[in-house]
C-alpha positions in Angstrom: 4.9 -49.3 -25.4 7.0 -46.2 -26.2 7.8 -43.8 -23.4 8.8 -40.2 -24.3 11.6 -38.9 -22.1 10.8 -35.3 -21.2 13.6 -34.7 -18.7 17.3 -34.7 -18.8 19.0 -38.2 -18.4 21.3 -38.2 -15.4 22.1 -41.9 -15.4 21.2 -45.3 -16.9 21.5 -49.0 -16.3 20.5 -52.2 -18.2 17.2 -53.5 -16.7 15.3 -56.7 -16.8 12.0 -57.4 -18.6 10.1 -57.1 -15.3 11.6 -53.6 -14.6 10.8 -52.5 -18.2 7.2 -53.5 -17.8 6.9 -51.4 -14.6 8.8 -48.4 -16.0 5.8 -46.4 -17.3 4.1 -46.5 -13.8 7.4 -45.4 -12.1 7.8 -42.5 -14.5 4.2 -41.3 -13.7 4.7 -41.8 -10.0 8.0 -39.9 -9.9 6.6 -36.8 -11.6 6.4 -33.8 -9.3 2.8 -32.6 -8.5 1.6 -29.7 -10.6 1.7 -26.3 -8.9 -1.8 -24.9 -8.9 -1.0 -21.6 -7.2 -2.3 -18.7 -9.3 0.0 -15.7 -9.6 -1.1 -12.2 -10.7 0.1 -11.4 -14.2 -1.0 -9.3 -17.2 -2.6 -12.2 -19.0 -5.0 -13.0 -16.1 -8.5 -12.5 -17.2 -10.7 -10.0 -15.3 -13.5 -11.8 -13.3 -17.1 -10.7 -13.8 -17.1 -9.2 -10.3 -14.4 -7.5 -8.2 -14.5 -6.2 -4.6 -13.0 -2.8 -3.8 -13.1 0.4 -1.8 -13.7 4.1 -2.6 -11.8 6.9 -1.0 -12.9 10.5 -1.0 -10.2 13.1 -1.8 -11.2 16.7 -1.0 -8.6 19.4 -1.6 -8.7 23.2 -1.2 -7.6 23.4 -4.9 -11.0 22.3 -6.2 -14.6 22.9 -5.3 -15.5 19.3 -6.1 -14.0 16.2 -4.4 -12.4 13.3 -6.2 -13.5 9.7 -5.6 -10.7 7.1 -5.9 -12.0 3.5 -6.3 -9.6 0.6 -6.2 -10.9 -2.8 -7.1 -9.1 -6.0 -5.9 -8.8 -9.5 -7.2 -8.8 -12.6 -4.9 -6.3 -15.1 -5.9 -6.4 -18.8 -4.8 -9.7 -18.2 -3.0 -10.4 -20.6 -0.1 -6.8 -21.9 0.1 -3.9 -21.1 2.3 -2.4 -19.3 -0.6 -5.3 -16.8 -0.8 -4.2 -13.3 -1.7 -6.0 -10.0 -2.2 -4.2 -7.7 -4.6 -5.2 -4.4 -6.3 -6.3 -5.0 -9.9 -7.7 -1.7 -11.2 -8.3 1.9 -10.2 -10.9 4.5 -11.2 -11.1 8.2 -10.3 -14.3 10.2 -10.7 -15.2 13.8 -10.1 -17.6 16.5 -11.2 -14.5 18.7 -11.9 -13.4 18.1 -15.5 -10.3 20.3 -15.3 -8.0 17.3 -14.7 -10.0 14.8 -16.8 -7.3 14.0 -19.4 -4.3 13.3 -17.1 -6.5 11.5 -14.5 -7.7 9.1 -17.2 -4.2 8.5 -18.4 -2.9 8.1 -14.8 -5.6 5.5 -13.9 -4.9 3.5 -17.0 -1.2 3.4 -16.3 -1.6 2.5 -12.6 -4.2 -0.3 -13.5 -1.7 -1.7 -16.1 1.0 -1.8 -13.4 -1.4 -3.5 -10.9 -2.2 -6.2 -13.5 1.4 -7.0 -14.3 1.8 -8.3 -10.7 4.9 -8.3 -8.6 5.8 -5.6 -6.1 3.6 -2.6 -6.9 4.1 -0.8 -3.6 6.7 1.5 -5.2 3.8 3.4 -6.8 3.0 5.0 -3.5 6.4 6.6 -3.1 6.5 7.7 -6.8 3.2 9.4 -6.6 3.9 11.0 -3.2 7.1 12.5 -4.6 5.2 14.6 -7.2 5.2 18.3 -6.2 2.9 21.0 -7.6 4.9 24.1 -8.7 2.1 26.3 -7.3 2.6 24.8 -3.8 0.9 22.1 -1.8 -1.7 22.2 1.0 -2.5 20.8 4.4 -5.2 18.1 4.6 -7.4 17.5 7.6 -5.2 16.4 10.5 -2.3 18.7 9.5 -0.6 16.4 7.0 1.1 18.2 4.2 0.3 17.2 0.6 2.7 18.5 -2.0 0.2 18.0 -4.8 -3.1 16.4 -5.8 -1.2 13.4 -7.3 0.5 12.9 -4.0 -2.9 12.7 -2.2 -4.0 10.1 -4.8 -0.8 8.2 -3.8 -1.8 8.6 -0.2 -5.2 7.0 -0.9 -3.5 4.1 -2.6 -1.2 3.6 0.4 -4.2 3.6 2.7 -5.8 0.9 0.6 -2.6 -1.2 0.4 -2.3 -1.1 4.2 -6.0 -2.1 4.5 -5.5 -5.2 2.4 -2.2 -6.1 4.0 0.0 -5.4 1.1 1.9 -2.7 3.2 2.6 -3.3 6.8 1.8 -0.5 9.3 4.5 -0.8 11.9 3.3 2.2 13.9 5.0 3.6 17.0 6.7 1.3 19.5 6.1 1.5 23.2 9.0 3.8 23.9 7.9 6.2 21.1 4.3 6.2 22.4 5.5 7.0 25.9 7.7 9.8 24.6 4.9 11.3 22.6 2.5 11.2 25.5 5.0 12.8 27.9 5.8 15.6 25.4 2.1 16.3 24.8 1.4 16.4 28.5 4.4 18.7 29.2 3.4 21.1 26.3 -0.2 21.3 27.5 0.9 21.9 31.1 3.3 24.7 30.0 0.9 26.4 27.6 -2.2 25.9 29.8 -4.2 24.3 26.9 -6.7 21.5 27.6 -6.1 17.9 26.5 -7.4 16.9 23.1 -10.3 14.5 23.3 -9.2 10.9 22.7 -11.4 10.6 19.5 -9.5 13.6 18.0 -6.1 12.8 19.3 -5.0 11.2 16.0 -6.0 14.2 13.9 -5.6 17.4 16.1 -2.3 18.7 17.4 -1.4 21.8 19.5 -1.8 25.2 17.8 1.5 26.5 16.5 3.0 23.1 15.7 5.6 23.0 13.1 5.9 20.7 10.0 7.6 17.4 10.7 10.3 16.6 8.1 9.7 12.9 8.5 6.0 12.3 8.3 5.1 15.8 6.8 2.5 16.4 9.4 2.1 19.8 11.3 2.6 18.1 14.6 6.2 19.0 15.8 6.4 21.0 19.0 9.5 22.6 20.7 10.1 21.6 24.3 13.3 22.4 26.2 15.0 23.5 23.0 14.2 20.1 21.3 11.8 19.6 18.4 9.6 16.5 18.8 6.8 15.3 16.5 3.6 14.2 18.3 2.5 12.2 15.2 5.5 9.9 14.4 7.8 10.5 17.4 10.6 12.0 15.4 12.9 13.9 17.7 16.1 16.0 17.1 17.3 14.9 20.6 17.2 11.2 19.5 
């Protein structure tokens, strides 16, 4: 029986007839198990059904909202290698003013999703786009430099939801600092505390824009500017 050698020969010896008879079985037994882990790549066929989420983007620049839908593919379902990764994106709106570039943008982003690898860089690239006419503040006081940047913000929110991006949040020391500064500011200005349900979105009136998280949540206490959203402080 002829045995085809598929691997590089690293050594040899003269064997007996008994060893030669057992050789085919040894070759099969020594082969490494096939890796069945499926990775996301551009040749992977789209399944009949995908799961996803839709995010509403309402800006003061348009009368009508945009609806950003991101569909995900489940890789290696039911195994310890199971992964949920974004596969395609659609943006729909009654406003047809931006139809051309939105269709182009969604096709390019979907193509990047399907190539696999690290696609988290898209968030920073989109959020770095500035509108020459100026940006706007969304609900909660967060500054958006452009409509494209808010689309990137929606993609970031989705990536955090599926675990592709990790949300570190504030550590205990930062939370303590933010709580102390908020209490001091409210005591000095005589304003009532913000209800707990709105604490994440409402900040004291007259707050300045934080240069780190781009949220209008920075207050000045004792000559030091501190952000009540991310904990950034000029005093360290």
